[in-house]
Backbone as JSON Lines, residues from 0, in Angstrom:
{"i":0,"aa":"X","n":[0.85,-1.18,0.0],"ca":[0.0,0.0,0.0],"c":[0.9,1.24,0.0]}
{"i":1,"aa":"X","n":[0.57,2.2,-0.84],"ca":[1.34,3.44,-0.94],"c":[1.1,4.3,0.3]}
{"i":2,"aa":"X","n":[2.1,5.09,0.65],"ca":[1.98,5.99,1.79],"c":[1.59,7.38,1.28]}
{"i":3,"aa":"X","n":[0.35,7.51,0.84],"ca":[-0.15,8.77,0.29],"c":[-1.23,9.33,1.19]}
{"i":4,"aa":"X","n":[-1.37,10.64,1.15],"ca":[-2.4,11.34,1.89],"c":[-3.3,12.08,0.9]}
{"i":5,"aa":"X","n":[-4.54,12.28,1.24],"ca":[-5.51,12.94,0.36],"c":[-5.14,14.38,0.05]}
{"i":6,"aa":"X","n":[-4.55,15.06,1.0],"ca":[-4.22,16.47,0.78],"c":[-5.49,17.28,0.55]}
{"i":7,"aa":"X","n":[-5.52,18.07,-0.51],"ca":[-6.67,18.91,-0.82],"c":[-7.78,18.18,-1.55]}
{"i":8,"aa":"X","n":[-7.55,16.94,-1.93],"ca":[-8.55,16.19,-2.69],"c":[-9.75,15.82,-1.82]}
{"i":9,"aa":"X","n":[-10.95,16.13,-2.29],"ca":[-12.19,15.79,-1.58],"c":[-13.18,15.09,-2.52]}
{"i":10,"aa":"X","n":[-12.66,14.49,-3.59],"ca":[-13.51,13.83,-4.59],"c":[-14.41,12.77,-3.95]}
{"i":11,"aa":"X","n":[-13.87,12.02,-3.0],"ca":[-14.68,10.96,-2.37],"c":[-15.91,11.53,-1.66]}
{"i":12,"aa":"X","n":[-15.83,12.77,-1.2],"ca":[-16.95,13.42,-0.52],"c":[-18.11,13.7,-1.48]}
{"i":13,"aa":"X","n":[-17.86,13.54,-2.77],"ca":[-18.9,13.73,-3.78],"c":[-19.34,12.38,-4.35]}
{"i":14,"aa":"X","n":[-18.41,11.51,-4.71],"ca":[-18.77,10.31,-5.46],"c":[-19.35,9.18,-4.61]}
{"i":15,"aa":"X","n":[-19.01,9.11,-3.33],"ca":[-19.49,8.01,-2.5],"c":[-20.95,8.18,-2.07]}
{"i":16,"aa":"X","n":[-21.73,7.08,-2.11],"ca":[-23.05,7.13,-1.49],"c":[-22.89,6.96,0.02]}
{"i":17,"aa":"X","n":[-23.64,7.71,0.81],"ca":[-23.55,7.63,2.27],"c":[-24.96,7.48,2.81]}
{"i":18,"aa":"X","n":[-25.18,6.45,3.61],"ca":[-26.52,6.22,4.15],"c":[-26.82,7.11,5.36]}
{"i":19,"aa":"X","n":[-25.78,7.53,6.09],"ca":[-25.98,8.44,7.21],"c":[-26.46,9.8,6.69]}
{"i":20,"aa":"X","n":[-26.88,10.66,7.59],"ca":[-27.35,12.01,7.27],"c":[-28.56,12.0,6.35]}
{"i":21,"aa":"X","n":[-29.39,11.01,6.45],"ca":[-30.59,10.94,5.62],"c":[-30.35,10.38,4.23]}
{"i":22,"aa":"X","n":[-29.16,9.92,3.94],"ca":[-28.86,9.28,2.67],"c":[-28.35,10.24,1.61]}
{"i":23,"aa":"X","n":[-27.07,10.14,1.3],"ca":[-26.48,10.96,0.24],"c":[-26.21,10.05,-0.95]}
{"i":24,"aa":"X","n":[-26.82,10.33,-2.11],"ca":[-26.56,9.48,-3.28],"c":[-25.18,9.74,-3.86]}
{"i":25,"aa":"X","n":[-24.75,8.85,-4.72],"ca":[-23.47,9.04,-5.42],"c":[-23.53,10.31,-6.26]}
{"i":26,"aa":"X","n":[-22.35,10.93,-6.41],"ca":[-22.17,12.09,-7.28],"c":[-22.89,13.35,-6.83]}
{"i":27,"aa":"X","n":[-23.12,13.44,-5.53],"ca":[-23.72,14.63,-4.93],"c":[-22.82,15.02,-3.76]}
{"i":28,"aa":"X","n":[-22.41,16.28,-3.66],"ca":[-21.53,16.68,-2.55],"c":[-22.15,16.4,-1.19]}
{"i":29,"aa":"X","n":[-21.34,15.91,-0.27],"ca":[-21.79,15.63,1.09],"c":[-22.07,16.94,1.82]}
{"i":30,"aa":"X","n":[-23.08,16.92,2.65],"ca":[-23.42,18.12,3.43],"c":[-22.34,18.47,4.44]}
{"i":31,"aa":"X","n":[-21.46,17.55,4.76],"ca":[-20.37,17.79,5.72],"c":[-19.11,18.31,5.05]}
{"i":32,"aa":"X","n":[-19.12,18.45,3.72],"ca":[-17.98,18.96,2.98],"c":[-17.91,20.48,3.12]}
{"i":33,"aa":"X","n":[-16.75,20.99,3.53],"ca":[-16.57,22.43,3.66],"c":[-15.27,22.83,2.96]}
{"i":34,"aa":"X","n":[-14.92,24.09,3.02],"ca":[-13.74,24.6,2.3],"c":[-12.46,23.89,2.69]}
{"i":35,"aa":"X","n":[-12.38,23.42,3.92],"ca":[-11.15,22.75,4.38],"c":[-11.25,21.23,4.29]}
{"i":36,"aa":"X","n":[-12.3,20.71,3.68],"ca":[-12.48,19.25,3.55],"c":[-13.67,18.79,4.36]}
{"i":37,"aa":"X","n":[-13.58,17.59,4.92],"ca":[-14.67,17.01,5.7],"c":[-14.71,17.66,7.08]}
{"i":38,"aa":"X","n":[-15.84,18.22,7.43],"ca":[-15.98,18.91,8.72],"c":[-16.07,17.95,9.9]}
{"i":39,"aa":"X","n":[-16.25,16.66,9.62],"ca":[-16.35,15.69,10.72],"c":[-15.28,14.6,10.64]}
{"i":40,"aa":"X","n":[-14.25,14.83,9.81],"ca":[-13.16,13.86,9.68],"c":[-12.54,13.62,11.06]}
{"i":41,"aa":"X","n":[-12.3,12.36,11.39],"ca":[-11.72,11.94,12.68],"c":[-12.64,12.17,13.88]}
{"i":42,"aa":"X","n":[-13.9,12.46,13.66],"ca":[-14.86,12.57,14.75],"c":[-15.7,11.29,14.77]}
{"i":43,"aa":"X","n":[-16.32,10.96,15.9],"ca":[-17.1,9.72,15.99],"c":[-18.22,9.6,14.96]}
{"i":44,"aa":"X","n":[-18.81,10.7,14.53],"ca":[-19.91,10.65,13.57],"c":[-19.44,10.5,12.12]}
{"i":45,"aa":"X","n":[-18.13,10.46,11.89],"ca":[-17.59,10.25,10.54],"c":[-18.06,8.87,10.06]}
{"i":46,"aa":"X","n":[-18.82,8.79,8.96],"ca":[-19.41,7.51,8.54],"c":[-18.36,6.43,8.26]}
{"i":47,"aa":"X","n":[-18.73,5.2,8.56],"ca":[-17.83,4.07,8.36],"c":[-17.42,3.93,6.9]}
{"i":48,"aa":"X","n":[-18.35,4.17,5.96],"ca":[-18.02,4.06,4.53],"c":[-16.88,5.02,4.17]}
{"i":49,"aa":"X","n":[-16.87,6.19,4.79],"ca":[-15.81,7.17,4.53],"c":[-14.49,6.73,5.15]}
{"i":50,"aa":"X","n":[-14.57,6.18,6.37],"ca":[-13.36,5.7,7.03],"c":[-12.71,4.56,6.27]}
{"i":51,"aa":"X","n":[-13.53,3.7,5.69],"ca":[-13.03,2.51,4.98],"c":[-12.57,2.79,3.56]}
{"i":52,"aa":"X","n":[-13.03,3.88,2.96],"ca":[-12.79,4.16,1.55],"c":[-11.32,4.45,1.27]}
{"i":53,"aa":"X","n":[-10.81,3.81,0.22],"ca":[-9.46,4.1,-0.29],"c":[-9.53,4.0,-1.8]}
{"i":54,"aa":"X","n":[-9.34,5.14,-2.45],"ca":[-9.33,5.12,-3.91],"c":[-8.05,4.45,-4.4]}
{"i":55,"aa":"X","n":[-8.01,4.14,-5.67],"ca":[-6.84,3.45,-6.23],"c":[-5.61,4.36,-6.28]}
{"i":56,"aa":"X","n":[-5.8,5.68,-6.24],"ca":[-4.66,6.58,-6.14],"c":[-4.0,6.41,-4.78]}
{"i":57,"aa":"X","n":[-4.8,6.38,-3.69],"ca":[-4.25,6.16,-2.36],"c":[-3.55,4.8,-2.26]}
{"i":58,"aa":"X","n":[-4.09,3.81,-2.97],"ca":[-3.51,2.47,-2.94],"c":[-2.2,2.37,-3.74]}
{"i":59,"aa":"X","n":[-1.89,3.41,-4.52],"ca":[-0.66,3.41,-5.31],"c":[-0.81,2.81,-6.69]}
{"i":60,"aa":"X","n":[-2.04,2.57,-7.13],"ca":[-2.28,1.97,-8.44],"c":[-2.49,3.01,-9.54]}
{"i":61,"aa":"X","n":[-2.42,4.28,-9.18],"ca":[-2.53,5.38,-10.13],"c":[-1.32,6.28,-9.85]}
{"i":62,"aa":"X","n":[-0.69,6.76,-10.91],"ca":[0.52,7.57,-10.77],"c":[0.32,8.72,-9.8]}
{"i":63,"aa":"X","n":[1.4,9.08,-9.12],"ca":[1.39,10.13,-8.09],"c":[0.76,11.43,-8.58]}
{"i":64,"aa":"X","n":[1.1,11.88,-9.78],"ca":[0.6,13.17,-10.26],"c":[-0.81,13.1,-10.85]}
{"i":65,"aa":"X","n":[-1.47,11.94,-10.77],"ca":[-2.85,11.79,-11.26],"c":[-3.83,11.66,-10.1]}
{"i":66,"aa":"X","n":[-3.6,12.43,-9.03],"ca":[-4.54,12.42,-7.91],"c":[-5.93,12.75,-8.46]}
{"i":67,"aa":"X","n":[-7.0,12.14,-7.94],"ca":[-8.34,12.29,-8.53],"c":[-8.78,13.73,-8.81]}
{"i":68,"aa":"X","n":[-8.51,14.65,-7.91],"ca":[-8.95,16.02,-8.13],"c":[-8.17,16.69,-9.26]}
{"i":69,"aa":"X","n":[-6.96,16.23,-9.53],"ca":[-6.16,16.8,-10.61],"c":[-6.48,16.14,-11.95]}
{"i":70,"aa":"X","n":[-6.7,14.81,-11.94],"ca":[-7.0,14.05,-13.15],"c":[-8.43,14.29,-13.63]}
{"i":71,"aa":"X","n":[-9.35,14.52,-12.67],"ca":[-10.76,14.68,-13.01],"c":[-11.49,13.35,-13.07]}
{"i":72,"aa":"X","n":[-10.82,12.29,-12.61],"ca":[-11.37,10.93,-12.62],"c":[-10.88,10.22,-11.36]}
{"i":73,"aa":"X","n":[-11.78,9.49,-10.72],"ca":[-11.4,8.7,-9.55],"c":[-11.71,7.23,-9.84]}
{"i":74,"aa":"X","n":[-10.84,6.35,-9.37],"ca":[-10.97,4.9,-9.55],"c":[-11.03,4.26,-8.17]}
{"i":75,"aa":"X","n":[-11.96,3.29,-7.99],"ca":[-11.95,2.51,-6.76],"c":[-12.64,1.18,-6.98]}
{"i":76,"aa":"X","n":[-12.25,0.22,-6.15],"ca":[-12.9,-1.09,-6.18],"c":[-14.12,-0.97,-5.28]}
{"i":77,"aa":"X","n":[-15.28,-1.07,-5.88],"ca":[-16.53,-0.91,-5.13],"c":[-17.0,-2.22,-4.53]}
{"i":78,"aa":"X","n":[-18.02,-2.12,-3.75],"ca":[-18.64,-3.32,-3.19],"c":[-19.13,-4.19,-4.33]}
{"i":79,"aa":"X","n":[-19.08,-5.51,-4.15],"ca":[-19.61,-6.39,-5.19],"c":[-21.05,-6.04,-5.53]}
{"i":80,"aa":"X","n":[-21.4,-6.24,-6.8],"ca":[-22.74,-5.92,-7.28],"c":[-23.22,-7.09,-8.13]}
{"i":81,"aa":"X","n":[-24.52,-7.21,-8.3],"ca":[-25.09,-8.31,-9.06],"c":[-25.34,-7.89,-10.5]}
{"i":82,"aa":"X","n":[-24.79,-8.65,-11.44],"ca":[-24.98,-8.44,-12.87],"c":[-25.42,-9.77,-13.46]}
{"i":83,"aa":"X","n":[-26.59,-9.79,-14.08],"ca":[-27.09,-11.03,-14.66],"c":[-27.25,-12.14,-13.63]}
{"i":84,"aa":"X","n":[-27.58,-11.76,-12.39],"ca":[-27.79,-12.75,-11.34],"c":[-26.52,-13.27,-10.71]}
{"i":85,"aa":"X","n":[-25.36,-12.73,-11.1],"ca":[-24.08,-13.19,-10.57],"c":[-23.4,-12.04,-9.84]}
{"i":86,"aa":"X","n":[-22.9,-12.31,-8.63],"ca":[-22.19,-11.31,-7.86],"c":[-20.81,-11.08,-8.47]}
{"i":87,"aa":"X","n":[-20.5,-9.81,-8.82],"ca":[-19.25,-9.47,-9.49],"c":[-18.53,-8.36,-8.73]}
{"i":88,"aa":"X","n":[-17.2,-8.36,-8.8],"ca":[-16.41,-7.27,-8.25],"c":[-16.34,-6.15,-9.29]}
{"i":89,"aa":"X","n":[-16.54,-4.92,-8.83],"ca":[-16.69,-3.8,-9.74],"c":[-15.55,-2.79,-9.55]}
{"i":90,"aa":"X","n":[-14.92,-2.43,-10.66],"ca":[-14.01,-1.3,-10.67],"c":[-14.85,-0.1,-11.07]}
{"i":91,"aa":"X","n":[-14.94,0.86,-10.18],"ca":[-15.73,2.05,-10.44],"c":[-14.8,3.17,-10.94]}
{"i":92,"aa":"X","n":[-15.2,3.77,-12.04],"ca":[-14.46,4.86,-12.67],"c":[-15.43,6.02,-12.76]}
{"i":93,"aa":"X","n":[-15.17,7.08,-12.01],"ca":[-16.12,8.18,-11.92],"c":[-15.46,9.47,-12.38]}
{"i":94,"aa":"X","n":[-16.03,10.04,-13.44],"ca":[-15.55,11.31,-13.95],"c":[-16.04,12.42,-13.03]}
{"i":95,"aa":"X","n":[-15.15,13.33,-12.63],"ca":[-15.51,14.4,-11.71],"c":[-15.38,15.77,-12.34]}
{"i":96,"aa":"X","n":[-14.97,15.81,-13.57],"ca":[-14.85,17.06,-14.33],"c":[-15.33,16.77,-15.75]}
{"i":97,"aa":"X","n":[-16.11,17.67,-16.35],"ca":[-16.62,17.41,-17.69],"c":[-15.53,17.03,-18.68]}
{"i":98,"aa":"X","n":[-15.77,15.97,-19.42],"ca":[-14.92,15.47,-20.5],"c":[-13.54,14.98,-20.06]}
{"i":99,"aa":"X","n":[-13.32,14.8,-18.78],"ca":[-12.01,14.35,-18.29],"c":[-11.63,13.0,-18.87]}
{"i":100,"aa":"X","n":[-12.59,12.1,-19.04],"ca":[-12.28,10.78,-19.59],"c":[-12.05,10.87,-21.09]}
{"i":101,"aa":"X","n":[-12.96,11.5,-21.8],"ca":[-12.83,11.53,-23.26],"c":[-11.6,12.31,-23.7]}
{"i":102,"aa":"X","n":[-11.19,13.33,-22.96],"ca":[-10.0,14.11,-23.32],"c":[-8.7,13.39,-23.0]}
{"i":103,"aa":"X","n":[-8.76,12.39,-22.12],"ca":[-7.57,11.66,-21.69],"c":[-7.75,10.16,-21.88]}
{"i":104,"aa":"X","n":[-8.48,9.76,-22.9],"ca":[-8.9,8.37,-23.05],"c":[-7.74,7.37,-22.96]}
{"i":105,"aa":"X","n":[-6.63,7.62,-23.65],"ca":[-5.53,6.64,-23.62],"c":[-4.92,6.55,-22.22]}
{"i":106,"aa":"X","n":[-4.81,7.66,-21.51],"ca":[-4.29,7.64,-20.14],"c":[-5.24,6.87,-19.23]}
{"i":107,"aa":"X","n":[-6.54,7.13,-19.36],"ca":[-7.54,6.44,-18.54],"c":[-7.52,4.94,-18.83]}
{"i":108,"aa":"X","n":[-7.46,4.57,-20.12],"ca":[-7.39,3.15,-20.5],"c":[-6.18,2.48,-19.88]}
{"i":109,"aa":"X","n":[-5.05,3.17,-19.87],"ca":[-3.82,2.62,-19.3],"c":[-3.98,2.4,-17.79]}
{"i":110,"aa":"X","n":[-4.58,3.34,-17.11],"ca":[-4.81,3.2,-15.66],"c":[-5.75,2.03,-15.4]}
{"i":111,"aa":"X","n":[-6.83,1.92,-16.18],"ca":[-7.78,0.81,-16.01],"c":[-7.07,-0.52,-16.21]}
{"i":112,"aa":"X","n":[-6.24,-0.64,-17.25],"ca":[-5.51,-1.89,-17.49],"c":[-4.61,-2.24,-16.31]}
{"i":113,"aa":"X","n":[-3.93,-1.24,-15.77],"ca":[-3.04,-1.47,-14.62],"c":[-3.82,-1.98,-13.41]}
{"i":114,"aa":"X","n":[-4.95,-1.36,-13.14],"ca":[-5.77,-1.77,-12.0],"c":[-6.33,-3.17,-12.23]}
{"i":115,"aa":"X","n":[-6.81,-3.44,-13.45],"ca":[-7.34,-4.78,-13.77],"c":[-6.27,-5.84,-13.56]}
{"i":116,"aa":"X","n":[-5.04,-5.57,-14.0],"ca":[-3.95,-6.54,-13.82],"c":[-3.68,-6.79,-12.35]}
{"i":117,"aa":"X","n":[-3.75,-5.77,-11.55],"ca":[-3.49,-5.93,-10.11],"c":[-4.54,-6.82,-9.46]}
{"i":118,"aa":"X","n":[-5.79,-6.67,-9.85],"ca":[-6.89,-7.39,-9.2],"c":[-7.39,-8.6,-9.99]}
{"i":119,"aa":"X","n":[-6.81,-8.88,-11.17],"ca":[-7.27,-10.0,-11.98],"c":[-7.18,-11.28,-11.15]}
{"i":120,"aa":"X","n":[-8.16,-12.2,-11.21],"ca":[-9.39,-12.17,-12.01],"c":[-10.6,-11.61,-11.28]}
{"i":121,"aa":"X","n":[-10.39,-11.02,-10.1],"ca":[-11.54,-10.54,-9.32],"c":[-12.38,-9.5,-10.05]}
{"i":122,"aa":"X","n":[-11.76,-8.51,-10.68],"ca":[-12.52,-7.45,-11.34],"c":[-13.07,-7.98,-12.66]}
{"i":123,"aa":"X","n":[-14.39,-8.02,-12.75],"ca":[-15.0,-8.49,-13.98],"c":[-16.03,-7.5,-14.53]}
{"i":124,"aa":"X","n":[-16.23,-6.4,-13.83],"ca":[-17.15,-5.38,-14.29],"c":[-16.49,-4.02,-14.07]}
{"i":125,"aa":"X","n":[-16.57,-3.17,-15.08],"ca":[-16.15,-1.79,-14.92],"c":[-17.4,-0.94,-15.08]}
{"i":126,"aa":"X","n":[-17.63,-0.09,-14.11],"ca":[-18.74,0.84,-14.18],"c":[-18.15,2.23,-14.33]}
{"i":127,"aa":"X","n":[-18.48,2.91,-15.4],"ca":[-17.98,4.25,-15.67],"c":[-19.15,5.22,-15.59]}
{"i":128,"aa":"X","n":[-18.99,6.25,-14.79],"ca":[-20.01,7.3,-14.73],"c":[-19.36,8.57,-15.29]}
{"i":129,"aa":"X","n":[-19.89,9.0,-16.44],"ca":[-19.41,10.23,-17.05],"c":[-20.12,11.42,-16.42]}
{"i":130,"aa":"X","n":[-19.43,12.52,-16.32],"ca":[-20.02,13.76,-15.81],"c":[-21.22,14.11,-16.68]}
{"i":131,"aa":"X","n":[-22.24,14.69,-16.09],"ca":[-23.5,14.96,-16.8],"c":[-23.3,15.78,-18.06]}
{"i":132,"aa":"X","n":[-22.36,16.67,-18.05],"ca":[-22.14,17.57,-19.18],"c":[-21.91,16.8,-20.48]}
{"i":133,"aa":"X","n":[-21.33,15.61,-20.38],"ca":[-21.03,14.83,-21.57],"c":[-22.26,14.29,-22.29]}
{"i":134,"aa":"X","n":[-23.41,14.38,-21.69],"ca":[-24.61,13.92,-22.37],"c":[-24.88,14.72,-23.64]}
{"i":135,"aa":"X","n":[-24.52,16.0,-23.61],"ca":[-24.75,16.84,-24.77],"c":[-23.46,17.14,-25.51]}
{"i":136,"aa":"X","n":[-22.35,16.7,-24.97],"ca":[-21.06,16.98,-25.58],"c":[-20.77,16.06,-26.74]}
{"i":137,"aa":"X","n":[-19.73,16.4,-27.5],"ca":[-19.37,15.58,-28.66],"c":[-18.66,14.31,-28.27]}
{"i":138,"aa":"X","n":[-18.83,13.31,-29.08],"ca":[-17.96,12.15,-29.09],"c":[-17.9,11.25,-27.88]}
{"i":139,"aa":"X","n":[-19.03,10.82,-27.34],"ca":[-18.94,9.75,-26.36],"c":[-18.38,8.53,-27.08]}
{"i":140,"aa":"X","n":[-17.45,7.83,-26.47],"ca":[-16.77,6.75,-27.18],"c":[-17.71,5.62,-27.58]}
{"i":141,"aa":"X","n":[-17.46,5.04,-28.73],"ca":[-18.2,3.86,-29.19],"c":[-17.37,2.65,-28.77]}
{"i":142,"aa":"X","n":[-17.55,2.23,-27.52],"ca":[-16.65,1.25,-26.94],"c":[-17.33,0.0,-26.41]}
{"i":143,"aa":"X","n":[-18.57,-0.21,-26.78],"ca":[-19.27,-1.4,-26.34],"c":[-19.95,-1.28,-24.99]}
{"i":144,"aa":"X","n":[-19.89,-0.11,-24.37],"ca":[-20.57,0.06,-23.09],"c":[-22.07,0.19,-23.31]}
{"i":145,"aa":"X","n":[-22.83,-0.33,-22.37],"ca":[-24.27,-0.12,-22.35],"c":[-24.49,1.23,-21.66]}
{"i":146,"aa":"X","n":[-25.18,2.14,-22.32],"ca":[-25.35,3.48,-21.79],"c":[-26.71,3.61,-21.09]}
{"i":147,"aa":"X","n":[-26.66,4.08,-19.85],"ca":[-27.86,4.21,-19.05],"c":[-27.9,5.61,-18.47]}
{"i":148,"aa":"X","n":[-28.84,6.46,-18.94],"ca":[-28.95,7.78,-18.31],"c":[-29.58,7.62,-16.93]}
{"i":149,"aa":"X","n":[-29.0,8.28,-15.95],"ca":[-29.54,8.22,-14.59],"c":[-29.7,9.64,-14.07]}
{"i":150,"aa":"X","n":[-30.72,9.83,-13.25],"ca":[-30.95,11.14,-12.66],"c":[-30.7,11.05,-11.17]}
{"i":151,"aa":"X","n":[-29.87,11.96,-10.66],"ca":[-29.57,12.01,-9.24],"c":[-29.84,13.42,-8.78]}
{"i":152,"aa":"X","n":[-30.81,13.57,-7.91],"ca":[-31.19,14.89,-7.38],"c":[-31.36,15.93,-8.48]}
{"i":153,"aa":"X","n":[-32.05,15.56,-9.52],"ca":[-32.36,16.49,-10.6],"c":[-31.23,16.72,-11.6]}
{"i":154,"aa":"X","n":[-30.07,16.07,-11.39],"ca":[-28.95,16.21,-12.32],"c":[-28.87,14.94,-13.15]}
{"i":155,"aa":"X","n":[-28.65,15.08,-14.44],"ca":[-28.6,13.94,-15.33],"c":[-27.16,13.48,-15.53]}
{"i":156,"aa":"X","n":[-26.92,12.2,-15.33],"ca":[-25.61,11.58,-15.5],"c":[-25.74,10.46,-16.51]}
{"i":157,"aa":"X","n":[-24.67,10.13,-17.17],"ca":[-24.67,8.99,-18.08],"c":[-23.81,7.9,-17.45]}
{"i":158,"aa":"X","n":[-24.45,6.79,-17.16],"ca":[-23.75,5.67,-16.56],"c":[-23.45,4.65,-17.66]}
{"i":159,"aa":"X","n":[-22.26,4.11,-17.65],"ca":[-21.84,3.14,-18.65],"c":[-21.42,1.87,-17.91]}
{"i":160,"aa":"X","n":[-21.91,0.74,-18.35],"ca":[-21.57,-0.51,-17.7],"c":[-21.09,-1.48,-18.76]}
{"i":161,"aa":"X","n":[-19.96,-2.09,-18.5],"ca":[-19.43,-3.12,-19.4],"c":[-19.18,-4.35,-18.56]}
{"i":162,"aa":"X","n":[-19.55,-5.5,-19.06],"ca":[-19.45,-6.74,-18.27],"c":[-18.25,-7.56,-18.7]}
{"i":163,"aa":"X","n":[-17.69,-8.27,-17.74],"ca":[-16.61,-9.24,-17.97],"c":[-15.42,-8.65,-18.7]}
{"i":164,"aa":"X","n":[-15.07,-7.43,-18.36],"ca":[-13.94,-6.78,-19.05],"c":[-12.61,-7.42,-18.7]}
{"i":165,"aa":"X","n":[-12.52,-8.08,-17.56],"ca":[-11.24,-8.68,-17.16],"c":[-10.83,-9.79,-18.13]}
{"i":166,"aa":"X","n":[-11.8,-10.33,-18.88],"ca":[-11.51,-11.44,-19.8],"c":[-11.35,-10.97,-21.23]}
{"i":167,"aa":"X","n":[-11.48,-9.63,-21.47],"ca":[-11.39,-9.13,-22.84],"c":[-9.96,-8.8,-23.22]}
């Protein structure tokens, strides 16, 4: 495990779903997020999901200078999810800045390959959530993903799911 600290990055405070505080869905800023980061970090009420969370940058699987807030994309191994009736391990790729994935596609693909190699054969599903802005933007990739528009608190996001990518 890499010895990295979050520093100014607060991407997880937006992308993670949190059941405490009345339920915060994914891709919505946490109500406890303030200018200096999490207002309840290291306090007893800090949710367990936040305490347990470690993105792949913190784990050392993404280059040092590609911290999520700088890259505009965060990667993490999410809780297993059911696809086609089978429980699968999911690599979650969440765009946090408009067009960050499409503008850096080869870099993102390289990071995904590195993470897949580290966790192979466990990772068999990649879930990519593009920033909402890309719904109207040019050139969403024609890459075999199933595209699912989702609405979260009145904001439209495009969710992409590809199955069994570890075997491709």
